[in-house]
C-alpha positions in Angstrom: -91.4 60.2 -152.6 -91.6 61.7 -149.1 -93.7 60.5 -146.3 -94.9 62.3 -143.2 -95.7 60.9 -139.7 -96.7 62.4 -136.3 -95.2 60.6 -133.3 -98.7 60.6 -131.7 -99.9 58.4 -134.6 -96.9 56.2 -135.2 -98.3 52.8 -135.3 -95.0 51.4 -136.6 -93.2 52.0 -133.3 -94.9 49.1 -131.6 -94.1 46.7 -134.4 -90.5 47.8 -134.3 -90.3 47.5 -130.6 -91.3 43.9 -131.1 -88.5 43.3 -133.7 -91.0 43.1 -136.5 -90.5 45.5 -139.5 -92.2 43.2 -142.1 -95.3 45.3 -142.4 -93.3 48.6 -143.2 -93.0 49.8 -146.7 -89.9 48.6 -148.5 -87.3 51.2 -149.2 -87.2 52.8 -152.7 -84.2 51.2 -154.6 -83.3 54.7 -155.7 -82.2 55.4 -152.1 -79.1 53.4 -152.8 -76.3 55.6 -154.2 -75.9 55.1 -158.0 -72.2 56.0 -157.8 -69.5 56.8 -155.3 -66.4 58.9 -155.7 -63.4 56.8 -157.0 -61.6 57.6 -153.7 -64.2 55.7 -151.7 -64.5 52.7 -154.0 -62.3 50.6 -152.0 -63.5 51.9 -148.6 -65.1 49.4 -146.1 -68.8 49.0 -146.8 -71.6 50.0 -144.4 -75.4 49.9 -144.9 -76.0 53.6 -144.0 -73.8 56.7 -143.6 -75.9 58.7 -141.1 -75.3 62.2 -140.1 -77.2 63.3 -136.9 -77.5 67.1 -137.0 -78.8 68.4 -133.7 -80.3 71.9 -132.9 -78.7 73.7 -129.8 -80.1 77.1 -130.4 -81.2 79.2 -127.5 -84.9 78.5 -128.3 -84.2 74.9 -126.9 -84.3 75.0 -123.1 -81.7 73.0 -121.1 -84.2 70.3 -120.2 -85.0 69.8 -123.9 -81.3 69.7 -124.8 -80.7 67.0 -122.1 -83.6 64.9 -123.1 -82.5 65.2 -126.8 -79.0 64.0 -125.9 -80.4 61.1 -123.8 -82.8 60.3 -126.5 -80.1 59.7 -129.1 -77.9 57.8 -126.6 -80.7 55.5 -125.5 -82.0 54.9 -129.0 -78.5 53.8 -130.2 -78.2 51.1 -127.4 -81.8 50.0 -127.5 -82.7 46.4 -128.2 -84.9 47.5 -131.2 -82.1 49.5 -132.8 -79.5 46.6 -132.4 -82.1 44.2 -133.9 -82.6 46.5 -136.9 -78.9 46.8 -137.3 -78.4 43.1 -137.2 -81.0 42.6 -139.9 -79.1 44.8 -142.4 -77.1 43.2 -145.3 -73.8 44.3 -143.8 -75.0 44.6 -140.2 -73.3 47.9 -139.6 -73.7 51.7 -140.1 -71.4 54.6 -139.8 -72.6 57.7 -137.9 -71.4 61.2 -137.0 -73.1 63.5 -134.6 -72.9 67.3 -134.6 -74.7 70.2 -133.0 -75.6 73.4 -134.8 -77.0 76.8 -134.3 -76.0 79.8 -136.5 -74.7 79.3 -140.1 -71.1 79.5 -138.9 -71.8 77.5 -135.6 -71.5 73.8 -135.9 -69.6 71.4 -133.6 -68.8 67.7 -134.2 -69.5 65.7 -131.0 -68.9 62.4 -132.5 -66.6 62.0 -135.5 -67.4 59.1 -137.9 -67.8 55.9 -136.0 -69.0 52.4 -137.0 -71.8 50.9 -135.0 -72.0 47.1 -135.6 -73.2 45.7 -132.3 -73.7 46.3 -128.5 -70.1 47.2 -127.8 -69.7 50.0 -130.5 -73.2 51.3 -129.7 -72.4 51.6 -126.1 -69.1 53.5 -127.0 -70.9 56.0 -129.1 -73.8 56.5 -126.6 -71.3 57.1 -123.8 -69.4 59.7 -126.0 -72.7 61.5 -126.7 -73.6 61.7 -123.0 -70.2 62.8 -121.6 -69.9 65.9 -123.8 -71.1 69.2 -121.9 -74.4 70.5 -123.2 -74.1 74.0 -124.8 -76.5 76.6 -126.3 -75.9 79.1 -129.1 -77.7 81.9 -131.0 -79.7 81.8 -134.2 -81.0 78.8 -136.2 -79.5 77.9 -139.6 -80.8 74.6 -140.9 -79.2 75.6 -144.2 -75.9 76.0 -142.4 -76.4 72.5 -140.9 -77.0 71.0 -144.3 -74.0 72.7 -145.9 -71.8 71.6 -143.1 -73.1 68.0 -143.2 -72.6 67.4 -147.0 -68.8 67.3 -147.1 -68.7 65.1 -144.0 -69.8 62.2 -146.3 -66.6 62.8 -148.4 -64.5 62.6 -145.2 -66.2 59.4 -144.1 -63.7 56.5 -144.4 -66.7 54.1 -145.0 -68.8 53.8 -148.0 -72.6 53.4 -147.4 -75.4 52.1 -149.6 -77.4 55.1 -148.5 -76.5 58.5 -147.2 -78.8 60.3 -144.8 -78.8 63.6 -143.0 -81.1 63.5 -139.8 -82.0 67.1 -138.7 -83.7 67.9 -135.5 -84.8 71.4 -134.6 -87.5 73.5 -132.9 -87.7 76.5 -135.3 -87.5 77.6 -138.9 -84.3 78.8 -140.6 -83.5 82.4 -139.6 -79.9 82.7 -140.4 -77.6 82.0 -143.4 -78.9 81.2 -146.9 -82.4 79.9 -147.6 -82.9 76.4 -146.5 -84.5 75.1 -149.8 -81.2 75.9 -151.7 -79.2 73.8 -149.4 -81.8 71.1 -149.5 -81.8 70.9 -153.2 -78.0 70.8 -153.5 -77.9 67.8 -151.0 -80.7 66.0 -152.9 -78.7 66.4 -156.2 -75.8 64.5 -154.5 -78.1 61.6 -153.7 -78.4 62.5 -150.0 -81.7 62.0 -148.2 -82.8 64.4 -145.5 -85.2 63.5 -142.7 -86.6 65.7 -140.1 -87.5 65.7 -136.3 -89.5 69.0 -135.8 -89.7 69.6 -132.0 -93.1 71.2 -131.2 -93.4 70.8 -127.5 -93.8 74.5 -126.6 -96.7 76.8 -127.6 -95.5 79.3 -130.1 -95.1 82.9 -128.7 -93.9 86.3 -130.0 -90.9 86.2 -127.8 -89.6 83.1 -129.5 -88.9 82.1 -133.1 -91.4 79.2 -132.7 -94.0 78.9 -135.5 -97.3 77.2 -135.9 -97.1 74.1 -138.1 -93.4 73.6 -137.8 -94.0 70.0 -139.1 -95.4 71.4 -142.3 -92.5 73.6 -142.7 -90.1 70.7 -142.2 -92.1 68.6 -144.7 -92.3 71.2 -147.4 -89.0 73.0 -147.0 -86.4 70.9 -145.2 -86.7 67.1 -146.0 -86.3 65.4 -149.3 -84.9 62.4 -151.2 -86.2 58.9 -151.7 -88.3 57.7 -148.7 -87.7 60.9 -146.7 -90.0 61.5 -143.7 -90.8 63.6 -140.8 -91.5 62.4 -137.1 -92.8 65.4 -135.2 -92.6 65.7 -131.5 -95.7 67.4 -129.9 -95.5 65.8 -126.5 -92.4 66.3 -124.3 -93.0 62.8 -122.8 -92.8 61.3 -126.4 -89.4 62.9 -127.0 -87.2 59.8 -126.6 -89.8 57.6 -128.3 -89.7 59.8 -131.4 -86.0 59.8 -131.6 -85.9 56.0 -131.3 -88.6 55.6 -133.9 -86.9 57.8 -136.4 -83.4 56.2 -136.0 -85.1 52.7 -136.4 -86.7 53.8 -139.7 -83.5 55.3 -141.0 -81.4 52.4 -140.1 -83.8 49.9 -141.6 -84.3 52.1 -144.7 -88.0 52.1 -144.2 -90.8 54.7 -144.3 -93.8 54.8 -142.0 -96.5 52.1 -142.6 -99.4 54.6 -142.6 -98.3 57.9 -144.2 -100.6 60.9 -144.3 -100.1 61.8 -147.9 -97.3 61.0 -150.4 -96.2 64.1 -152.3 -96.6 62.3 -155.6 -100.4 62.1 -155.0 -100.9 65.8 -154.4 -101.9 68.3 -157.0 -99.5 71.0 -158.2 -101.2 73.6 -156.0 -101.1 71.4 -153.0 -97.4 70.9 -153.5 -96.8 74.5 -152.9 -95.3 75.1 -149.4 -98.1 75.2 -146.8 -95.8 77.4 -144.7 -93.4 79.9 -146.3 -89.9 78.6 -146.6 -88.6 82.1 -145.7 -90.9 82.5 -142.6 -88.0 82.5 -140.2 -86.0 85.0 -142.0 -89.2 87.2 -142.3 -89.9 86.9 -138.5 -86.4 87.8 -137.7 -86.3 90.8 -140.1 -89.7 92.1 -138.7 -88.5 91.9 -135.1 -84.9 93.0 -135.3 -84.6 94.6 -138.7 -81.5 92.6 -139.7 
C-alpha cells in the first residue's frame, strides 16, 4: 500500500518535531525483509538500510543543489532524527548517499555508514557538506534505481528494511523506462520513496512537467508503506527532507494520506501522468 503526502499539508511534521510519533500509522509488517542472502546472515544488524539517491541534473540550479545538500546534512543531525533513531529496536541505521543524472552517471558521495547517535550522524553530515557540488546532464531515475539495487548486496550491514529514497525535479528522460526498474526493485523487497521537487514553474525550455508529484506517485515509488513528500515551496525544502527521513527511519507512513492505492478503482490506478512523458518530451524536442 502506498501513501501520498504534500509538504504543505504534512501535519505529522509537528508531532515528529515534538518527539511524538504515536499517532502515525504503524508500518506494514511486510516491509521487513522475508529473507536475506546467506552471505549477510551473520552481518551486523541495523533497523534500516537506506539509500539516498539525489538528483544533480542541470535542471537543478546551484541554489537548489546547495539547499538539498544542507537539507540532508541538517536532517541527519537534527534532534528529531536522533530521537527517532533512538526509538528503533536496534537504535541504528546504515546509509549511503549518491548523486545521479544520466543513466551512466552516478557518484557515491557517502559509502555505507552506520548512524547510531550524534557522533556518527555528525560525521556523515560533515562528509555530505564537504564534497564539492556538481551538475550533470540528463535525468535517469531508472539508472538511479538500477545503480542503487546492488548497493544493498555490498552493504556490510543487514537491515530489517531496505529503502531507496529518490529526490528529483523532473521525469525520467534517459535510460530504460522507470517502471521496469521500479518493478525489479519491488520484487527484491526494496521500498522506494520519492521527494519530487516542484519549486519552479514548468517551462518549454526545461524538462519540468506539471504534476511531478503524480508522476512520482504512479511511476516511481512502490513497496509496503511507500510515500511521496512533494516540495512546492523553496522555503519548505529542508523541512520536507527532514520529514521524509523521519518517516523512513521510523518505518511510518503519513498520518493523513490523500488516497491509498488499494482503495482506488482499476481505472483510477492507471497513471495520471504518462510514465514515458520525459522520454516523449526529449524525443519531441531533440529527436533522439
